[in-house]
C-alpha positions as semicolon CSV with decimal commas, in nm:
position;residue;x (nm);y (nm);z (nm)
1;M;9,265;0,892;11,158
2;K;9,116;1,173;10,949
3;A;9,318;1,386;10,706
4;V;9,273;1,759;10,654
5;V;9,401;1,850;10,308
6;L;9,479;2,216;10,242
7;A;9,362;2,293;9,889
8;A;9,242;2,654;9,898
9;G;9,531;2,827;9,724
10;E;9,543;2,991;9,383
11;G;9,907;2,954;9,286
12;T;9,975;3,291;9,123
13;R;10,321;3,186;9,003
14;L;10,152;2,921;8,790
15;R;9,949;3,162;8,580
16;P;9,804;3,136;8,318
17;L;9,713;2,780;8,428
18;T;9,561;2,903;8,754
19;R;9,342;3,172;8,602
20;T;9,082;2,903;8,530
21;R;9,164;2,632;8,787
22;P;9,299;2,618;9,143
23;K;9,657;2,502;9,182
24;P;9,561;2,159;9,327
25;M;9,369;2,083;9,004
26;I;9,669;2,124;8,774
27;P;9,708;1,790;8,596
28;I;10,012;1,572;8,654
29;G;10,009;1,243;8,466
30;N;9,650;1,323;8,364
31;Q;9,540;1,344;8,730
32;P;9,499;1,658;8,939
33;L;9,775;1,718;9,192
34;L;9,514;1,681;9,464
35;E;9,419;1,334;9,341
36;H;9,780;1,218;9,386
37;V;9,763;1,346;9,746
38;L;9,431;1,171;9,808
39;E;9,556;0,840;9,669
40;A;9,876;0,851;9,875
41;A;9,678;0,917;10,194
42;R;9,428;0,645;10,111
43;E;9,713;0,397;10,056
44;A;9,846;0,498;10,397
45;G;9,514;0,388;10,544
46;I;9,315;0,711;10,565
47;E;8,947;0,687;10,471
48;E;8,807;1,020;10,595
49;F;8,907;1,356;10,453
50;V;8,831;1,723;10,497
51;F;8,932;1,928;10,195
52;V;8,984;2,295;10,278
53;V;8,894;2,472;9,956
54;G;8,872;2,835;9,848
55;Y;8,989;2,971;9,513
56;K;8,766;2,829;9,236
57;R;8,653;2,563;9,480
58;E;8,376;2,440;9,250
59;R;8,641;2,277;9,028
60;I;8,755;2,064;9,322
61;Q;8,411;1,985;9,462
62;S;8,262;1,885;9,127
63;Y;8,557;1,654;9,053
64;F;8,586;1,479;9,390
65;G;8,228;1,499;9,515
66;D;8,178;1,301;9,836
67;G;8,469;1,068;9,761
68;D;8,268;0,761;9,659
69;D;8,475;0,710;9,343
70;W;8,782;0,661;9,565
71;D;8,601;0,462;9,837
72;V;8,662;0,738;10,090
73;D;8,449;1,003;10,262
74;I;8,519;1,368;10,173
75;E;8,383;1,672;10,354
76;Y;8,461;2,033;10,267
77;A;8,557;2,342;10,463
78;V;8,588;2,683;10,295
79;Q;8,865;2,940;10,333
80;K;8,706;3,247;10,179
81;T;9,027;3,453;10,181
82;Q;9,369;3,294;10,144
83;L;9,543;3,396;10,468
84;G;9,794;3,114;10,507
85;T;9,803;2,743;10,588
86;G;9,729;2,799;10,957
87;H;9,421;3,004;10,879
88;A;9,314;2,736;10,628
89;L;9,348;2,464;10,890
90;L;9,133;2,664;11,133
91;Q;8,844;2,646;10,888
92;A;8,826;2,268;10,946
93;E;8,804;2,291;11,326
94;S;8,437;2,194;11,352
95;Q;8,499;1,880;11,143
96;V;8,796;1,744;11,337
97;E;8,809;1,575;11,676
98;G;9,116;1,425;11,840
99;E;9,417;1,321;11,631
100;F;9,443;1,393;11,260
101;I;9,687;1,433;10,973
102;A;9,726;1,764;10,786
103;L;9,858;1,764;10,430
104;N;9,936;2,019;10,164
105;G;9,712;1,955;9,864
106;D;9,972;2,057;9,607
107;R;10,272;1,838;9,695
108;I;10,314;1,477;9,590
109;V;10,452;1,249;9,862
110;E;10,486;0,876;9,900
111;P;10,233;0,698;10,122
112;S;10,522;0,587;10,344
113;A;10,580;0,947;10,454
114;I;10,218;0,977;10,567
115;S;10,226;0,638;10,739
116;A;10,544;0,728;10,925
117;V;10,388;1,050;11,059
118;M;10,075;0,862;11,166
119;D;10,280;0,596;11,346
120;E;10,497;0,853;11,523
121;R;10,195;1,052;11,634
122;R;10,026;0,742;11,776
123;S;10,336;0,622;11,958
124;T;10,445;0,955;12,109
125;G;10,130;1,169;12,128
126;E;10,341;1,470;12,026
127;S;10,307;1,709;11,732
128;I;10,487;1,557;11,433
129;I;10,624;1,705;11,112
130;A;10,772;1,516;10,817
131;V;11,102;1,651;10,686
132;T;11,302;1,568;10,376
133;R;11,629;1,681;10,223
134;H;11,643;1,928;9,934
135;E;11,930;2,072;9,734
136;H;11,779;2,421;9,761
137;P;11,636;2,433;10,116
138;E;11,627;2,813;10,113
139;N;11,322;2,793;9,884
140;Y;11,115;2,619;10,153
141;G;11,070;2,601;10,528
142;V;11,415;2,510;10,661
143;V;11,403;2,276;10,961
144;E;11,692;2,248;11,208
145;L;11,698;1,932;11,419
146;E;11,854;1,815;11,741
147;G;11,813;1,441;11,713
148;R;11,442;1,405;11,629
149;A;11,344;1,726;11,809
150;V;11,279;2,033;11,595
151;R;11,494;2,325;11,709
152;S;11,365;2,579;11,456
153;I;11,164;2,627;11,136
154;E;11,236;2,929;10,920
155;E;11,043;3,005;10,603
156;K;11,261;3,079;10,299
157;P;11,564;3,220;10,481
158;P;11,856;3,380;10,294
159;A;12,066;3,104;10,139
160;Y;12,385;3,215;10,316
161;T;12,223;3,158;10,658
162;V;12,110;2,800;10,594
163;Q;12,293;2,537;10,803
164;T;12,092;2,229;10,705
165;D;11,928;2,076;10,398
166;Y;11,618;1,951;10,581
167;I;11,289;2,112;10,479
168;N;10,927;2,094;10,588
169;A;10,760;1,827;10,372
170;G;10,406;1,948;10,446
171;V;10,282;1,639;10,636
172;Y;10,179;1,695;10,998
173;G;10,053;1,469;11,279
174;L;9,842;1,685;11,514
175;D;9,546;1,687;11,747
176;D;9,264;1,933;11,795
177;S;9,464;2,138;12,047
178;I;9,639;2,293;11,746
179;F;9,333;2,509;11,682
180;E;9,370;2,702;12,008
181;A;9,742;2,738;11,937
182;L;9,660;2,883;11,595
183;R;9,415;3,132;11,742
184;S;9,679;3,242;11,993
185;A;9,966;3,265;11,745
186;E;10,096;3,603;11,641
187;A;10,185;3,645;11,276
188;E;10,260;3,930;11,041
189;G;10,061;3,873;10,725
190;E;9,960;3,514;10,655
191;L;9,932;3,266;10,941
192;G;10,123;2,943;10,881
193;I;10,083;2,613;11,061
194;T;10,450;2,628;11,156
195;T;10,395;2,963;11,330
196;A;10,178;2,791;11,589
197;L;10,401;2,484;11,610
198;R;10,706;2,698;11,686
199;E;10,525;2,855;11,981
200;R;10,394;2,535;12,139
201;R;10,554;2,439;12,467
202;D;10,511;2,063;12,428
203;G;10,771;2,046;12,152
204;L;10,770;1,921;11,796
205;R;10,920;1,600;11,662
206;A;11,043;1,532;11,309
207;V;11,007;1,223;11,095
208;P;11,277;1,229;10,825
209;F;11,212;1,043;10,500
210;D;11,403;1,016;10,175
211;G;11,130;0,897;9,939
212;L;10,941;1,077;9,665
213;W;10,857;1,441;9,739
214;L;10,756;1,663;9,448
215;D;10,663;2,029;9,465
216;V;10,488;2,227;9,192
217;S;10,557;2,597;9,247
218;H;10,646;2,720;8,896
219;L;10,542;2,642;8,542
220;W;10,857;2,444;8,469
221;D;10,781;2,227;8,772
222;V;10,462;2,110;8,599
223;V;10,672;1,968;8,315
224;S;10,946;1,816;8,531
225;V;10,712;1,671;8,795
226;N;10,490;1,526;8,523
227;G;10,794;1,346;8,385
228;R;10,898;1,218;8,728
229;V;10,549;1,081;8,793
230;L;10,526;0,913;8,453
231;D;10,856;0,736;8,522
232;R;10,684;0,563;8,815
233;L;10,340;0,490;8,671
234;E;10,226;0,177;8,496
235;P;10,167;0,223;8,121
236;S;9,840;0,409;8,065
237;D;9,533;0,241;7,925
238;S;9,522;0,348;7,560
239;S;9,219;0,137;7,469
240;T;9,009;0,444;7,381
241;A;9,291;0,618;7,191
242;A;9,300;0,611;6,813
243;I;9,671;0,566;6,739
244;H;9,756;0,527;6,371
245;E;9,966;0,224;6,289
246;R;10,238;0,453;6,153
247;A;10,249;0,668;6,466
248;T;10,492;0,608;6,753
249;V;10,400;0,635;7,121
250;V;10,679;0,531;7,357
251;D;10,665;0,430;7,725
252;Q;10,659;0,688;8,006
253;T;10,361;0,862;7,849
254;S;10,000;0,900;7,960
255;L;9,703;0,912;7,722
256;G;9,359;1,036;7,824
257;S;9,039;0,907;7,672
258;D;8,963;0,950;7,300
259;V;9,310;1,079;7,212
260;R;9,380;1,075;6,835
261;I;9,733;1,041;6,702
262;R;9,771;1,077;6,326
263;P;10,010;0,898;6,086
264;G;10,380;0,960;6,140
265;A;10,332;1,141;6,470
266;T;10,576;1,070;6,754
267;V;10,494;1,101;7,124
268;L;10,810;1,080;7,334
269;P;10,875;1,023;7,710
270;G;10,748;1,263;7,975
271;T;10,433;1,349;7,779
272;S;10,075;1,350;7,907
273;L;9,794;1,394;7,655
274;G;9,458;1,485;7,809
275;D;9,115;1,369;7,695
276;N;9,024;1,437;7,330
277;V;9,370;1,568;7,235
278;V;9,460;1,545;6,865
279;I;9,822;1,508;6,749
280;G;9,862;1,581;6,377
281;S;10,052;1,385;6,116
282;N;10,432;1,388;6,155
283;A;10,413;1,604;6,468
284;V;10,663;1,546;6,750
285;V;10,563;1,594;7,115
286;A;10,822;1,538;7,388
287;N;10,827;1,608;7,763
288;A;10,501;1,800;7,742
289;V;10,174;1,839;7,932
290;V;9,887;1,876;7,687
291;L;9,552;1,951;7,850
292;P;9,215;1,820;7,728
293;D;9,072;1,917;7,388
294;A;9,398;2,068;7,265
295;R;9,512;2,019;6,904
296;I;9,865;2,000;6,772
297;G;9,891;2,046;6,396
298;D;10,068;1,848;6,126
299;G;10,445;1,869;6,142
300;A;10,454;2,071;6,464
301;V;10,737;2,015;6,714
302;V;10,646;2,068;7,080
303;R;10,910;2,007;7,349
304;D;10,927;2,087;7,722
305;C;10,590;2,258;7,690
306;I;10,251;2,305;7,853
307;V;9,959;2,332;7,611
308;G;9,641;2,462;7,772
309;E;9,289;2,328;7,750
310;N;9,127;2,369;7,407
311;A;9,441;2,538;7,273
312;S;9,561;2,483;6,917
313;I;9,911;2,475;6,773
314;G;9,921;2,519;6,396
315;P;10,102;2,313;6,134
316;N;10,481;2,325;6,140
317;A;10,485;2,541;6,451
318;T;10,787;2,492;6,678
319;V;10,830;2,502;7,053
320;E;11,197;2,410;7,049
321;G;11,240;2,341;7,419
322;G;11,555;2,347;7,626
323;E;11,688;2,547;7,918
324;T;11,656;2,921;7,962
325;N;11,631;3,197;8,222
326;V;11,278;3,289;8,333
327;V;11,167;3,594;8,533
328;V;10,883;3,545;8,784
329;D;10,778;3,832;9,012
330;N;11,107;4,012;8,941
331;D;11,313;3,706;9,042
332;V;11,537;3,546;8,779
333;Y;11,543;3,166;8,768
334;E;11,842;3,048;8,573
335;Q;11,865;2,750;8,340
336;V;11,520;2,604;8,393
337;R;11,379;2,365;8,133
338;L;11,069;2,525;7,985
339;G;11,007;2,534;7,613
340;G;10,693;2,741;7,650
341;V;10,337;2,768;7,777
342;V;10,027;2,817;7,562
343;G;9,733;2,922;7,779
344;D;9,380;2,782;7,768
345;N;9,203;2,853;7,438
346;G;9,523;2,996;7,292
347;S;9,600;2,966;6,923
348;L;9,930;2,948;6,733
349;G;9,915;2,984;6,357
350;G;10,117;2,783;6,109
351;G;10,495;2,815;6,125
352;V;10,497;3,001;6,458
353;T;10,811;2,964;6,671
354;L;10,820;3,007;7,046
355;S;11,157;3,083;7,205
356;P;11,236;2,887;7,524
357;G;11,058;3,028;7,827
358;T;10,777;3,198;7,633
359;V;10,447;3,218;7,825
360;L;10,127;3,300;7,637
361;G;9,818;3,399;7,836
362;N;9,474;3,247;7,791
363;Q;9,286;3,328;7,468
364;T;9,605;3,464;7,310
365;T;9,630;3,440;6,931
366;V;9,964;3,428;6,750
367;E;9,927;3,469;6,374
368;S;10,115;3,255;6,124
369;G;10,488;3,297;6,084
370;C;10,554;3,489;6,406
371;H;10,854;3,433;6,630
372;V;10,752;3,502;6,990
373;S;10,946;3,532;7,314
374;G;10,882;3,655;7,668
375;R;10,544;3,680;7,839
376;I;10,230;3,776;7,646
377;E;9,918;3,882;7,837
378;H;9,576;3,724;7,807
379;D;9,352;3,795;7,504
380;A;9,643;3,943;7,306
381;V;9,682;3,915;6,930
382;V;10,040;3,885;6,802
383;R;10,103;3,973;6,436
384;R;10,411;3,986;6,217
385;G;10,569;4,317;6,130
């Protein structure tokens, strides 16, 4: 059975990370989100893939190529304008025949969820959707069930109306008749897969599962999901890393190639260090995602943080970490754990302090001794005084 993986989206709520990369290429445990999806599907027995790409698609296509490195076959379809998951799926119509699996390219699921959907599709011949429980179902597509039959799917309804904690897990078992249903579906704005499924007369069955399901929608999700994934991974191969004998690197970390960790530095759980990252003497890095070629200076403390590609954090700078309230698109998210974000090619001078929740755009420079909070736009220069 072939898998169509929807990987065309930008992920605007994840800026500044998504100004230079599509959302599915955000690294989790030093692998793109999309690679976790590919590996789960491959473990479930899928060997043929169609990736629907769009925003900055060259980043995906250059990384995955034709799939040979994963012993699978990858084709590509292009969604030129992001008009919803249903519209994205339509772009793969010419490359799909008969039964197939559709997957979101930005959600990490266990292979067992994919296998269960495949088995249910084969045994019943009906349209299948995987569902899982979530403590905040109102943030997703809420699915009401009657036994295994789906009674309704409502996208992000008001919390006070929600009667169930089941949500759409983004794994579908379909056949090529879905394409005609998508063309016939009526939608205001973006066209979702569930819009067509709701209107089909042959019904829709659910496969509940309670295994791993991780969603990356906001910047703090990158940090928390990275930590969850590292808890489950085998210790990373550090054979190419130069770790000083007086440095400490604990378990539940991931080191890319040619990482250098100086004397007295401490790398604590939940931390991924990308290729060519340098951690200075006596620095402390905890629960952080540090992208390739970044540099963290001597004595710096970096907690609950995302450090962009080729960014630099000066000596004795502090990202103190912890929980805070963060505003995204005029919505307030309370008590989320995000120490800060330093965008790609950003630079913090010596002794800089970032308050929890600070987000610095790409190419932003913060001069020595500054205390910064809030959101700073790209290419800004922050000075004392």
